[in-house]
FIKOL-898638 format. One record per residue (C-alpha): residue number from 0; x, y, z. Coordinates in pm, 1 decimal, always signed. Layout:
N
VEXDO  kedo         u         v         w
VEXDO   NUM         X         Y         Z
...
END
This chain:
82
VEXDO  kedo         u         v         w
VEXDO     0   -4063.6   +7475.1   +8068.0
VEXDO     1   -4124.7   +7102.3   +8002.0
VEXDO     2   -4482.2   +7020.3   +7875.5
VEXDO     3   -4659.9   +6741.0   +7941.0
VEXDO     4   -4604.5   +6470.1   +7654.8
VEXDO     5   -4990.1   +6468.5   +7517.0
VEXDO     6   -4946.3   +6813.2   +7429.8
VEXDO     7   -4636.4   +6745.5   +7229.9
VEXDO     8   -4694.1   +6751.5   +6858.7
VEXDO     9   -4550.5   +6459.7   +6636.7
VEXDO    10   -4253.5   +6505.1   +6513.3
VEXDO    11   -4128.1   +6632.8   +6823.5
VEXDO    12   -3735.9   +6687.5   +6912.1
VEXDO    13   -3693.4   +6641.1   +7254.8
VEXDO    14   -3426.2   +6819.8   +7397.6
VEXDO    15   -3223.9   +6746.4   +7740.1
VEXDO    16   -3158.2   +6585.0   +7934.1
VEXDO    17   -3197.5   +6204.5   +7731.9
VEXDO    18   -3337.8   +6015.7   +8074.6
VEXDO    19   -3550.5   +6288.4   +8162.7
VEXDO    20   -3678.9   +6359.8   +7830.9
VEXDO    21   -3765.8   +5916.3   +7730.1
VEXDO    22   -3936.8   +5902.9   +8114.9
VEXDO    23   -4209.0   +6153.0   +7904.2
VEXDO    24   -4239.2   +5969.7   +7612.2
VEXDO    25   -4503.4   +5672.3   +7652.2
VEXDO    26   -4403.2   +5291.4   +7598.3
VEXDO    27   -4377.6   +5162.5   +7260.3
VEXDO    28   -4477.1   +5518.7   +7089.7
VEXDO    29   -4138.9   +5573.5   +6856.4
VEXDO    30   -4033.4   +5452.9   +6548.3
VEXDO    31   -3699.9   +5626.2   +6514.2
VEXDO    32   -3424.2   +5729.5   +6735.5
VEXDO    33   -3141.5   +5898.8   +6637.1
VEXDO    34   -2860.2   +5969.9   +6916.0
VEXDO    35   -2525.9   +6040.6   +6961.2
VEXDO    36   -2405.0   +5957.7   +7325.6
VEXDO    37   -2126.8   +6164.9   +7443.9
VEXDO    38   -1758.8   +5935.4   +7527.0
VEXDO    39   -1621.4   +5897.1   +7833.3
VEXDO    40   -1456.4   +6265.5   +7967.9
VEXDO    41   -1385.6   +6353.2   +7599.9
VEXDO    42   -1611.8   +6667.4   +7589.4
VEXDO    43   -1755.4   +6956.0   +7851.6
VEXDO    44   -2063.8   +7069.3   +7740.8
VEXDO    45   -2122.4   +7325.7   +8083.2
VEXDO    46   -2344.6   +7043.0   +8240.1
VEXDO    47   -2188.3   +6908.2   +8569.7
VEXDO    48   -2459.3   +6661.4   +8503.1
VEXDO    49   -2397.8   +6563.2   +8185.5
VEXDO    50   -2359.6   +6225.5   +8056.2
VEXDO    51   -1943.4   +6134.5   +7988.1
VEXDO    52   -1894.5   +6384.5   +8257.0
VEXDO    53   -1938.5   +6091.2   +8586.4
VEXDO    54   -1613.6   +6017.7   +8748.8
VEXDO    55   -1556.0   +5677.3   +8698.0
VEXDO    56   -1630.6   +5529.6   +8352.7
VEXDO    57   -1823.1   +5264.3   +8519.9
VEXDO    58   -2062.0   +5571.1   +8597.8
VEXDO    59   -2026.7   +5613.0   +8247.5
VEXDO    60   -2126.5   +5300.2   +8131.5
VEXDO    61   -2418.9   +5240.3   +8452.8
VEXDO    62   -2542.4   +5597.9   +8303.3
VEXDO    63   -2562.0   +5441.4   +7884.9
VEXDO    64   -2709.7   +5121.6   +8009.6
VEXDO    65   -3036.8   +5378.8   +8170.6
VEXDO    66   -3076.8   +5548.0   +7907.3
VEXDO    67   -3037.7   +5228.9   +7626.2
VEXDO    68   -3283.1   +5103.9   +7926.4
VEXDO    69   -3506.1   +5399.8   +7794.2
VEXDO    70   -3466.5   +5390.2   +7449.2
VEXDO    71   -3574.7   +4997.6   +7427.4
VEXDO    72   -3891.7   +5143.1   +7635.4
VEXDO    73   -3973.8   +5384.7   +7403.8
VEXDO    74   -3926.7   +5183.3   +7034.8
VEXDO    75   -4236.2   +5029.9   +6887.5
VEXDO    76   -4137.1   +4675.4   +6845.4
VEXDO    77   -4014.9   +4757.8   +6466.0
VEXDO    78   -3818.9   +5094.4   +6578.6
VEXDO    79   -3527.6   +5150.3   +6507.1
VEXDO    80   -3234.3   +5281.6   +6691.5
VEXDO    81   -2949.8   +5462.6   +6506.4
END
């Protein structure tokens, strides 16, 4: 269902697992990221692999750090994350 990144139009919203979607994005190619990471064990969106549904808070932090590393990789030096 996911198209290769090269075929995505500009100003595209990528919807899905954040880490998976970010791996499709070329390095230093994004100007702005808007995100609202889920809190640990606060909401259930019906997906057992969702961020925030980890068994421990340490696992949750590890997952957040992994996503943050991908965000850093894809942001341009002048990019912003909020």
